[in-house]
Biotite code that builds the C-alpha atoms (Angstrom):
import biotite.structure as struc

atoms = struc.array([
    struc.Atom([95.612, -9.007, 34.261], chain_id="A", res_id=1, res_name="MET", atom_name="CA", element="C"),
    struc.Atom([97.904, -6.891, 32.069], chain_id="A", res_id=2, res_name="VAL", atom_name="CA", element="C"),
    struc.Atom([97.191, -6.841, 28.369], chain_id="A", res_id=3, res_name="ILE", atom_name="CA", element="C"),
    struc.Atom([100.486, -7.166, 26.544], chain_id="A", res_id=4, res_name="GLY", atom_name="CA", element="C"),
    struc.Atom([99.415, -6.045, 23.127], chain_id="A", res_id=5, res_name="ASN", atom_name="CA", element="C"),
    struc.Atom([95.865, -4.752, 22.728], chain_id="A", res_id=6, res_name="ALA", atom_name="CA", element="C"),
    struc.Atom([94.303, -3.559, 19.482], chain_id="A", res_id=7, res_name="VAL", atom_name="CA", element="C"),
    struc.Atom([95.191, 0.097, 18.700], chain_id="A", res_id=8, res_name="PHE", atom_name="CA", element="C"),
    struc.Atom([97.219, 0.361, 21.934], chain_id="A", res_id=9, res_name="LYS", atom_name="CA", element="C"),
    struc.Atom([99.364, 3.506, 22.078], chain_id="A", res_id=10, res_name="TYR", atom_name="CA", element="C"),
    struc.Atom([103.078, 2.937, 21.440], chain_id="A", res_id=11, res_name="LYS", atom_name="CA", element="C"),
    struc.Atom([105.436, 5.101, 23.457], chain_id="A", res_id=12, res_name="THR", atom_name="CA", element="C"),
    struc.Atom([108.225, 4.595, 20.908], chain_id="A", res_id=13, res_name="ILE", atom_name="CA", element="C"),
    struc.Atom([108.493, 7.947, 19.167], chain_id="A", res_id=14, res_name="LYS", atom_name="CA", element="C"),
    struc.Atom([108.228, 7.839, 15.379], chain_id="A", res_id=15, res_name="GLY", atom_name="CA", element="C"),
    struc.Atom([107.456, 10.405, 12.654], chain_id="A", res_id=16, res_name="PRO", atom_name="CA", element="C"),
    struc.Atom([103.682, 10.210, 13.140], chain_id="A", res_id=17, res_name="LEU", atom_name="CA", element="C"),
    struc.Atom([104.019, 10.815, 16.893], chain_id="A", res_id=18, res_name="HIS", atom_name="CA", element="C"),
    struc.Atom([105.134, 14.365, 16.076], chain_id="A", res_id=19, res_name="LYS", atom_name="CA", element="C"),
    struc.Atom([102.043, 15.164, 13.987], chain_id="A", res_id=20, res_name="VAL", atom_name="CA", element="C"),
    struc.Atom([99.394, 17.076, 16.043], chain_id="A", res_id=21, res_name="PRO", atom_name="CA", element="C"),
    struc.Atom([96.568, 14.812, 17.189], chain_id="A", res_id=22, res_name="ALA", atom_name="CA", element="C"),
    struc.Atom([93.867, 17.071, 15.760], chain_id="A", res_id=23, res_name="ILE", atom_name="CA", element="C"),
    struc.Atom([95.335, 16.769, 12.254], chain_id="A", res_id=24, res_name="ILE", atom_name="CA", element="C"),
    struc.Atom([95.507, 12.978, 12.454], chain_id="A", res_id=25, res_name="LYS", atom_name="CA", element="C"),
    struc.Atom([91.961, 12.647, 13.768], chain_id="A", res_id=26, res_name="LEU", atom_name="CA", element="C"),
    struc.Atom([90.558, 15.042, 11.171], chain_id="A", res_id=27, res_name="LEU", atom_name="CA", element="C"),
    struc.Atom([92.267, 13.088, 8.377], chain_id="A", res_id=28, res_name="LEU", atom_name="CA", element="C"),
    struc.Atom([90.907, 9.708, 9.526], chain_id="A", res_id=29, res_name="LEU", atom_name="CA", element="C"),
    struc.Atom([87.424, 10.037, 8.007], chain_id="A", res_id=30, res_name="LEU", atom_name="CA", element="C"),
    struc.Atom([88.438, 11.617, 4.643], chain_id="A", res_id=31, res_name="PRO", atom_name="CA", element="C"),
    struc.Atom([91.137, 8.985, 4.120], chain_id="A", res_id=32, res_name="ILE", atom_name="CA", element="C"),
    struc.Atom([88.709, 6.192, 5.005], chain_id="A", res_id=33, res_name="SER", atom_name="CA", element="C"),
    struc.Atom([86.084, 7.507, 2.579], chain_id="A", res_id=34, res_name="VAL", atom_name="CA", element="C"),
    struc.Atom([88.702, 7.994, -0.158], chain_id="A", res_id=35, res_name="PHE", atom_name="CA", element="C"),
    struc.Atom([90.036, 4.448, 0.116], chain_id="A", res_id=36, res_name="CYS", atom_name="CA", element="C"),
    struc.Atom([86.539, 3.031, -0.445], chain_id="A", res_id=37, res_name="ILE", atom_name="CA", element="C"),
    struc.Atom([86.701, 4.216, -4.069], chain_id="A", res_id=38, res_name="SER", atom_name="CA", element="C"),
    struc.Atom([90.145, 2.766, -4.802], chain_id="A", res_id=39, res_name="LEU", atom_name="CA", element="C"),
    struc.Atom([90.514, -0.283, -7.098], chain_id="A", res_id=40, res_name="PRO", atom_name="CA", element="C"),
    struc.Atom([91.877, -3.544, -5.711], chain_id="A", res_id=41, res_name="SER", atom_name="CA", element="C"),
    struc.Atom([95.440, -3.088, -7.017], chain_id="A", res_id=42, res_name="LEU", atom_name="CA", element="C"),
    struc.Atom([95.710, 0.384, -5.486], chain_id="A", res_id=43, res_name="SER", atom_name="CA", element="C"),
    struc.Atom([94.362, -0.938, -2.203], chain_id="A", res_id=44, res_name="LEU", atom_name="CA", element="C"),
    struc.Atom([96.972, -3.698, -2.234], chain_id="A", res_id=45, res_name="GLY", atom_name="CA", element="C"),
    struc.Atom([99.735, -1.160, -2.823], chain_id="A", res_id=46, res_name="ALA", atom_name="CA", element="C"),
    struc.Atom([98.279, 1.033, -0.069], chain_id="A", res_id=47, res_name="GLY", atom_name="CA", element="C"),
    struc.Atom([98.234, -1.862, 2.398], chain_id="A", res_id=48, res_name="ILE", atom_name="CA", element="C"),
    struc.Atom([101.900, -2.623, 1.682], chain_id="A", res_id=49, res_name="ILE", atom_name="CA", element="C"),
    struc.Atom([102.751, 1.068, 2.099], chain_id="A", res_id=50, res_name="SER", atom_name="CA", element="C"),
    struc.Atom([100.918, 1.155, 5.432], chain_id="A", res_id=51, res_name="ASN", atom_name="CA", element="C"),
    struc.Atom([102.957, -1.820, 6.636], chain_id="A", res_id=52, res_name="ILE", atom_name="CA", element="C"),
    struc.Atom([106.206, -0.019, 5.801], chain_id="A", res_id=53, res_name="LEU", atom_name="CA", element="C"),
    struc.Atom([105.026, 3.258, 7.373], chain_id="A", res_id=54, res_name="ILE", atom_name="CA", element="C"),
    struc.Atom([104.033, 1.387, 10.534], chain_id="A", res_id=55, res_name="ALA", atom_name="CA", element="C"),
    struc.Atom([107.475, -0.218, 10.762], chain_id="A", res_id=56, res_name="LEU", atom_name="CA", element="C"),
    struc.Atom([109.129, 3.200, 10.373], chain_id="A", res_id=57, res_name="ILE", atom_name="CA", element="C"),
    struc.Atom([106.881, 4.510, 13.190], chain_id="A", res_id=58, res_name="CYS", atom_name="CA", element="C"),
    struc.Atom([108.036, 1.757, 15.539], chain_id="A", res_id=59, res_name="GLY", atom_name="CA", element="C"),
    struc.Atom([105.086, -0.609, 15.157], chain_id="A", res_id=60, res_name="LEU", atom_name="CA", element="C"),
    struc.Atom([106.246, -4.212, 14.940], chain_id="A", res_id=61, res_name="SER", atom_name="CA", element="C"),
    struc.Atom([104.689, -6.816, 12.669], chain_id="A", res_id=62, res_name="LEU", atom_name="CA", element="C"),
    struc.Atom([103.134, -8.348, 15.785], chain_id="A", res_id=63, res_name="GLN", atom_name="CA", element="C"),
    struc.Atom([101.460, -5.009, 16.562], chain_id="A", res_id=64, res_name="ASP", atom_name="CA", element="C"),
    struc.Atom([100.098, -4.808, 13.028], chain_id="A", res_id=65, res_name="GLN", atom_name="CA", element="C"),
    struc.Atom([98.803, -8.384, 13.043], chain_id="A", res_id=66, res_name="ILE", atom_name="CA", element="C"),
    struc.Atom([97.067, -7.689, 16.375], chain_id="A", res_id=67, res_name="THR", atom_name="CA", element="C"),
    struc.Atom([95.340, -4.636, 14.896], chain_id="A", res_id=68, res_name="ASP", atom_name="CA", element="C"),
    struc.Atom([94.125, -6.670, 11.910], chain_id="A", res_id=69, res_name="LEU", atom_name="CA", element="C"),
    struc.Atom([92.429, -9.355, 14.029], chain_id="A", res_id=70, res_name="LYS", atom_name="CA", element="C"),
    struc.Atom([88.996, -7.659, 13.733], chain_id="A", res_id=71, res_name="PRO", atom_name="CA", element="C"),
    struc.Atom([89.436, -7.763, 9.945], chain_id="A", res_id=72, res_name="VAL", atom_name="CA", element="C"),
    struc.Atom([89.936, -11.534, 10.062], chain_id="A", res_id=73, res_name="LEU", atom_name="CA", element="C"),
    struc.Atom([86.715, -11.948, 12.045], chain_id="A", res_id=74, res_name="PHE", atom_name="CA", element="C"),
    struc.Atom([84.813, -9.695, 9.624], chain_id="A", res_id=75, res_name="TYR", atom_name="CA", element="C"),
    struc.Atom([86.352, -11.504, 6.626], chain_id="A", res_id=76, res_name="ALA", atom_name="CA", element="C"),
    struc.Atom([85.122, -14.844, 7.970], chain_id="A", res_id=77, res_name="LEU", atom_name="CA", element="C"),
    struc.Atom([81.643, -13.426, 8.580], chain_id="A", res_id=78, res_name="LEU", atom_name="CA", element="C"),
    struc.Atom([81.507, -11.899, 5.088], chain_id="A", res_id=79, res_name="MET", atom_name="CA", element="C"),
    struc.Atom([82.750, -15.168, 3.562], chain_id="A", res_id=80, res_name="TYR", atom_name="CA", element="C"),
    struc.Atom([79.942, -17.133, 5.228], chain_id="A", res_id=81, res_name="VAL", atom_name="CA", element="C"),
    struc.Atom([77.375, -14.573, 4.019], chain_id="A", res_id=82, res_name="LEU", atom_name="CA", element="C"),
    struc.Atom([78.857, -14.602, 0.515], chain_id="A", res_id=83, res_name="SER", atom_name="CA", element="C"),
    struc.Atom([78.838, -18.401, 0.252], chain_id="A", res_id=84, res_name="VAL", atom_name="CA", element="C"),
    struc.Atom([75.319, -18.594, 1.690], chain_id="A", res_id=85, res_name="PHE", atom_name="CA", element="C"),
    struc.Atom([74.142, -16.032, -0.877], chain_id="A", res_id=86, res_name="SER", atom_name="CA", element="C"),
    struc.Atom([75.835, -17.960, -3.724], chain_id="A", res_id=87, res_name="ASN", atom_name="CA", element="C"),
    struc.Atom([74.215, -21.218, -2.666], chain_id="A", res_id=88, res_name="ILE", atom_name="CA", element="C"),
    struc.Atom([70.750, -19.679, -2.356], chain_id="A", res_id=89, res_name="ILE", atom_name="CA", element="C"),
    struc.Atom([70.993, -17.928, -5.753], chain_id="A", res_id=90, res_name="ASP", atom_name="CA", element="C"),
    struc.Atom([72.736, -20.640, -7.802], chain_id="A", res_id=91, res_name="ASN", atom_name="CA", element="C"),
    struc.Atom([72.068, -23.977, -6.109], chain_id="A", res_id=92, res_name="PHE", atom_name="CA", element="C"),
    struc.Atom([69.545, -25.241, -8.658], chain_id="A", res_id=93, res_name="ARG", atom_name="CA", element="C"),
    struc.Atom([71.460, -24.066, -11.718], chain_id="A", res_id=94, res_name="SER", atom_name="CA", element="C"),
    struc.Atom([74.857, -25.446, -10.623], chain_id="A", res_id=95, res_name="THR", atom_name="CA", element="C"),
    struc.Atom([75.788, -29.059, -11.492], chain_id="A", res_id=96, res_name="PRO", atom_name="CA", element="C"),
    struc.Atom([76.723, -31.248, -8.537], chain_id="A", res_id=97, res_name="LEU", atom_name="CA", element="C"),
    struc.Atom([80.295, -31.705, -9.785], chain_id="A", res_id=98, res_name="ASN", atom_name="CA", element="C"),
    struc.Atom([80.740, -27.917, -9.790], chain_id="A", res_id=99, res_name="GLN", atom_name="CA", element="C"),
    struc.Atom([79.236, -27.311, -6.371], chain_id="A", res_id=100, res_name="PHE", atom_name="CA", element="C"),
    struc.Atom([82.642, -26.310, -4.938], chain_id="A", res_id=101, res_name="PHE", atom_name="CA", element="C"),
    struc.Atom([82.594, -23.196, -7.158], chain_id="A", res_id=102, res_name="THR", atom_name="CA", element="C"),
    struc.Atom([79.810, -21.847, -4.942], chain_id="A", res_id=103, res_name="LEU", atom_name="CA", element="C"),
    struc.Atom([82.292, -21.837, -2.055], chain_id="A", res_id=104, res_name="LEU", atom_name="CA", element="C"),
    struc.Atom([84.627, -19.427, -3.854], chain_id="A", res_id=105, res_name="ILE", atom_name="CA", element="C"),
    struc.Atom([83.841, -15.761, -3.078], chain_id="A", res_id=106, res_name="PRO", atom_name="CA", element="C"),
    struc.Atom([83.886, -13.238, -5.917], chain_id="A", res_id=107, res_name="GLY", atom_name="CA", element="C"),
    struc.Atom([86.040, -10.156, -6.494], chain_id="A", res_id=108, res_name="PHE", atom_name="CA", element="C"),
    struc.Atom([83.486, -8.007, -4.667], chain_id="A", res_id=109, res_name="THR", atom_name="CA", element="C"),
    struc.Atom([84.268, -9.898, -1.467], chain_id="A", res_id=110, res_name="TYR", atom_name="CA", element="C"),
    struc.Atom([88.002, -9.373, -1.968], chain_id="A", res_id=111, res_name="LEU", atom_name="CA", element="C"),
    struc.Atom([87.593, -5.620, -2.551], chain_id="A", res_id=112, res_name="ARG", atom_name="CA", element="C"),
    struc.Atom([85.482, -5.229, 0.589], chain_id="A", res_id=113, res_name="ILE", atom_name="CA", element="C"),
    struc.Atom([88.066, -7.016, 2.749], chain_id="A", res_id=114, res_name="ILE", atom_name="CA", element="C"),
    struc.Atom([90.949, -5.032, 1.228], chain_id="A", res_id=115, res_name="LEU", atom_name="CA", element="C"),
    struc.Atom([89.110, -1.775, 1.889], chain_id="A", res_id=116, res_name="ARG", atom_name="CA", element="C"),
    struc.Atom([88.420, -2.768, 5.473], chain_id="A", res_id=117, res_name="LEU", atom_name="CA", element="C"),
    struc.Atom([92.054, -3.807, 6.012], chain_id="A", res_id=118, res_name="ALA", atom_name="CA", element="C"),
    struc.Atom([93.245, -0.467, 4.606], chain_id="A", res_id=119, res_name="PHE", atom_name="CA", element="C"),
    struc.Atom([90.900, 1.529, 6.868], chain_id="A", res_id=120, res_name="ILE", atom_name="CA", element="C"),
    struc.Atom([91.917, -0.489, 9.934], chain_id="A", res_id=121, res_name="VAL", atom_name="CA", element="C"),
    struc.Atom([95.596, 0.045, 9.127], chain_id="A", res_id=122, res_name="GLN", atom_name="CA", element="C"),
    struc.Atom([95.126, 3.822, 8.826], chain_id="A", res_id=123, res_name="VAL", atom_name="CA", element="C"),
    struc.Atom([93.137, 3.885, 12.073], chain_id="A", res_id=124, res_name="SER", atom_name="CA", element="C"),
    struc.Atom([95.825, 1.848, 13.827], chain_id="A", res_id=125, res_name="ALA", atom_name="CA", element="C"),
    struc.Atom([98.551, 4.227, 12.622], chain_id="A", res_id=126, res_name="LEU", atom_name="CA", element="C"),
    struc.Atom([96.628, 7.153, 14.088], chain_id="A", res_id=127, res_name="ILE", atom_name="CA", element="C"),
    struc.Atom([95.680, 5.646, 17.440], chain_id="A", res_id=128, res_name="PHE", atom_name="CA", element="C"),
    struc.Atom([98.959, 3.800, 17.955], chain_id="A", res_id=129, res_name="ARG", atom_name="CA", element="C"),
    struc.Atom([100.797, 7.113, 17.607], chain_id="A", res_id=130, res_name="THR", atom_name="CA", element="C"),
    struc.Atom([98.342, 9.279, 19.579], chain_id="A", res_id=131, res_name="THR", atom_name="CA", element="C"),
    struc.Atom([98.100, 9.095, 23.365], chain_id="A", res_id=132, res_name="SER", atom_name="CA", element="C"),
    struc.Atom([94.766, 9.028, 25.177], chain_id="A", res_id=133, res_name="SER", atom_name="CA", element="C"),
    struc.Atom([95.629, 12.404, 26.700], chain_id="A", res_id=134, res_name="LEU", atom_name="CA", element="C"),
    struc.Atom([96.075, 13.944, 23.259], chain_id="A", res_id=135, res_name="GLU", atom_name="CA", element="C"),
    struc.Atom([92.765, 12.459, 22.113], chain_id="A", res_id=136, res_name="ILE", atom_name="CA", element="C"),
    struc.Atom([90.962, 13.806, 25.191], chain_id="A", res_id=137, res_name="ARG", atom_name="CA", element="C"),
    struc.Atom([92.335, 17.260, 24.476], chain_id="A", res_id=138, res_name="GLU", atom_name="CA", element="C"),
    struc.Atom([90.935, 17.143, 20.942], chain_id="A", res_id=139, res_name="VAL", atom_name="CA", element="C"),
    struc.Atom([87.645, 15.379, 21.566], chain_id="A", res_id=140, res_name="VAL", atom_name="CA", element="C"),
    struc.Atom([85.608, 17.666, 23.827], chain_id="A", res_id=141, res_name="ARG", atom_name="CA", element="C"),
    struc.Atom([82.628, 16.579, 25.883], chain_id="A", res_id=142, res_name="LEU", atom_name="CA", element="C"),
    struc.Atom([80.228, 18.288, 23.459], chain_id="A", res_id=143, res_name="GLU", atom_name="CA", element="C"),
    struc.Atom([81.624, 16.326, 20.524], chain_id="A", res_id=144, res_name="VAL", atom_name="CA", element="C"),
    struc.Atom([81.196, 13.064, 22.434], chain_id="A", res_id=145, res_name="ILE", atom_name="CA", element="C"),
    struc.Atom([77.598, 13.897, 23.311], chain_id="A", res_id=146, res_name="SER", atom_name="CA", element="C"),
    struc.Atom([76.895, 14.782, 19.667], chain_id="A", res_id=147, res_name="LEU", atom_name="CA", element="C"),
    struc.Atom([78.380, 11.475, 18.586], chain_id="A", res_id=148, res_name="PHE", atom_name="CA", element="C"),
    struc.Atom([76.156, 9.446, 20.893], chain_id="A", res_id=149, res_name="PHE", atom_name="CA", element="C"),
    struc.Atom([73.100, 11.504, 19.975], chain_id="A", res_id=150, res_name="SER", atom_name="CA", element="C"),
    struc.Atom([73.784, 10.800, 16.297], chain_id="A", res_id=151, res_name="PHE", atom_name="CA", element="C"),
    struc.Atom([73.882, 6.997, 16.728], chain_id="A", res_id=152, res_name="ILE", atom_name="CA", element="C"),
    struc.Atom([70.048, 6.676, 16.731], chain_id="A", res_id=153, res_name="PRO", atom_name="CA", element="C"),
    struc.Atom([69.979, 8.722, 13.520], chain_id="A", res_id=154, res_name="GLU", atom_name="CA", element="C"),
    struc.Atom([72.277, 6.186, 11.844], chain_id="A", res_id=155, res_name="ILE", atom_name="CA", element="C"),
    struc.Atom([69.989, 3.322, 12.887], chain_id="A", res_id=156, res_name="PHE", atom_name="CA", element="C"),
    struc.Atom([66.973, 5.218, 11.516], chain_id="A", res_id=157, res_name="LYS", atom_name="CA", element="C"),
    struc.Atom([68.757, 5.765, 8.199], chain_id="A", res_id=158, res_name="ILE", atom_name="CA", element="C"),
    struc.Atom([69.745, 2.092, 7.979], chain_id="A", res_id=159, res_name="TRP", atom_name="CA", element="C"),
    struc.Atom([66.176, 0.961, 8.746], chain_id="A", res_id=160, res_name="THR", atom_name="CA", element="C"),
    struc.Atom([64.849, 3.261, 6.030], chain_id="A", res_id=161, res_name="SER", atom_name="CA", element="C"),
    struc.Atom([67.260, 2.172, 3.283], chain_id="A", res_id=162, res_name="VAL", atom_name="CA", element="C"),
    struc.Atom([66.888, -1.485, 4.302], chain_id="A", res_id=163, res_name="ASN", atom_name="CA", element="C"),
    struc.Atom([63.116, -1.309, 3.934], chain_id="A", res_id=164, res_name="LEU", atom_name="CA", element="C"),
    struc.Atom([63.503, 0.416, 0.555], chain_id="A", res_id=165, res_name="ALA", atom_name="CA", element="C"),
    struc.Atom([65.910, -2.349, -0.554], chain_id="A", res_id=166, res_name="TRP", atom_name="CA", element="C"),
    struc.Atom([63.442, -5.072, 0.407], chain_id="A", res_id=167, res_name="LYS", atom_name="CA", element="C"),
    struc.Atom([60.527, -3.212, -1.197], chain_id="A", res_id=168, res_name="ALA", atom_name="CA", element="C"),
    struc.Atom([62.409, -3.215, -4.510], chain_id="A", res_id=169, res_name="ARG", atom_name="CA", element="C"),
    struc.Atom([63.014, -6.957, -4.314], chain_id="A", res_id=170, res_name="GLY", atom_name="CA", element="C"),
    struc.Atom([66.648, -6.709, -3.225], chain_id="A", res_id=171, res_name="GLY", atom_name="CA", element="C"),
    struc.Atom([68.254, -9.913, -1.970], chain_id="A", res_id=172, res_name="LYS", atom_name="CA", element="C"),
    struc.Atom([70.293, -10.502, 1.176], chain_id="A", res_id=173, res_name="GLU", atom_name="CA", element="C"),
    struc.Atom([74.051, -10.900, 0.795], chain_id="A", res_id=174, res_name="GLY", atom_name="CA", element="C"),
    struc.Atom([77.233, -9.078, -0.074], chain_id="A", res_id=175, res_name="VAL", atom_name="CA", element="C"),
    struc.Atom([75.635, -7.051, -2.873], chain_id="A", res_id=176, res_name="GLU", atom_name="CA", element="C"),
    struc.Atom([73.125, -5.623, -0.405], chain_id="A", res_id=177, res_name="LYS", atom_name="CA", element="C"),
    struc.Atom([75.813, -4.602, 2.085], chain_id="A", res_id=178, res_name="ILE", atom_name="CA", element="C"),
    struc.Atom([77.928, -3.107, -0.688], chain_id="A", res_id=179, res_name="LYS", atom_name="CA", element="C"),
    struc.Atom([75.061, -1.070, -2.138], chain_id="A", res_id=180, res_name="SER", atom_name="CA", element="C"),
    struc.Atom([73.451, 0.102, 1.080], chain_id="A", res_id=181, res_name="LEU", atom_name="CA", element="C"),
    struc.Atom([76.714, 0.988, 2.823], chain_id="A", res_id=182, res_name="MET", atom_name="CA", element="C"),
    struc.Atom([77.454, 3.780, 0.348], chain_id="A", res_id=183, res_name="PHE", atom_name="CA", element="C"),
    struc.Atom([73.909, 5.106, 0.728], chain_id="A", res_id=184, res_name="ILE", atom_name="CA", element="C"),
    struc.Atom([74.191, 4.933, 4.525], chain_id="A", res_id=185, res_name="LEU", atom_name="CA", element="C"),
    struc.Atom([77.467, 6.886, 4.520], chain_id="A", res_id=186, res_name="ILE", atom_name="CA", element="C"),
    struc.Atom([76.123, 9.543, 2.131], chain_id="A", res_id=187, res_name="SER", atom_name="CA", element="C"),
    struc.Atom([72.881, 10.091, 4.058], chain_id="A", res_id=188, res_name="LEU", atom_name="CA", element="C"),
    struc.Atom([74.762, 10.100, 7.376], chain_id="A", res_id=189, res_name="SER", atom_name="CA", element="C"),
    struc.Atom([77.083, 12.825, 6.092], chain_id="A", res_id=190, res_name="PHE", atom_name="CA", element="C"),
    struc.Atom([74.061, 14.821, 4.947], chain_id="A", res_id=191, res_name="GLU", atom_name="CA", element="C"),
    struc.Atom([72.355, 14.449, 8.344], chain_id="A", res_id=192, res_name="LYS", atom_name="CA", element="C"),
    struc.Atom([75.577, 15.381, 10.158], chain_id="A", res_id=193, res_name="ALA", atom_name="CA", element="C"),
    struc.Atom([75.996, 18.498, 8.008], chain_id="A", res_id=194, res_name="ALA", atom_name="CA", element="C"),
    struc.Atom([72.418, 19.598, 8.699], chain_id="A", res_id=195, res_name="LEU", atom_name="CA", element="C"),
    struc.Atom([72.876, 19.068, 12.436], chain_id="A", res_id=196, res_name="LYS", atom_name="CA", element="C"),
    struc.Atom([76.170, 20.965, 12.408], chain_id="A", res_id=197, res_name="ALA", atom_name="CA", element="C"),
    struc.Atom([74.530, 23.899, 10.593], chain_id="A", res_id=198, res_name="ASN", atom_name="CA", element="C"),
    struc.Atom([71.668, 23.914, 13.100], chain_id="A", res_id=199, res_name="ALA", atom_name="CA", element="C"),
    struc.Atom([74.075, 23.946, 16.038], chain_id="A", res_id=200, res_name="LEU", atom_name="CA", element="C"),
    struc.Atom([76.095, 26.727, 14.457], chain_id="A", res_id=201, res_name="GLU", atom_name="CA", element="C"),
    struc.Atom([72.931, 28.802, 13.905], chain_id="A", res_id=202, res_name="ALA", atom_name="CA", element="C"),
    struc.Atom([71.795, 28.250, 17.495], chain_id="A", res_id=203, res_name="ARG", atom_name="CA", element="C"),
    struc.Atom([75.229, 29.200, 18.801], chain_id="A", res_id=204, res_name="SER", atom_name="CA", element="C"),
    struc.Atom([75.110, 32.400, 16.714], chain_id="A", res_id=205, res_name="TRP", atom_name="CA", element="C"),
    struc.Atom([71.707, 33.403, 18.141], chain_id="A", res_id=206, res_name="HIS", atom_name="CA", element="C"),
    struc.Atom([72.901, 32.810, 21.718], chain_id="A", res_id=207, res_name="GLU", atom_name="CA", element="C"),
    struc.Atom([75.762, 35.287, 21.357], chain_id="A", res_id=208, res_name="ARG", atom_name="CA", element="C"),
])
């Protein structure tokens, strides 16, 4: 079966971003993603609109962009259920019956998280839609791939550690937990990655 329009599928139509070297685009993906996390909601909204226009200029149709945002819709639904569940658990007894529907309305934190995710997915789509698999293979060497997979267990260890610390301090499940721990997870992961990179560089130096 042929997939007509898969998520992040490379577009052969040549646009401005197709001419940018793959290594530059891939190196910019993480810094841009981290930067957008700190942006306020209005700036994120403006960024999302800008990404839509840039994608159109690069030959990506609205259908392509909607396809790439499908994972965001799934995540938004999941986060909404978690947010509502958390609201009901925390405020069920203190909320009058005639105002129960207010517990079904997510807060601004939920909106910011979804906007951030949409922005990151858009940036990722712009990069991978304009970069062929051959270009990516030329940039991503076998050693980098092996390092990536070897680092996955480290991420799980970090998450387990911060999750236990959150529970030990009486932290509750819900959106606030994900919001708080995600920043800690990213920071500690960067620190671990930097230490591993320094160790590899030192070992490489000794082997010369």
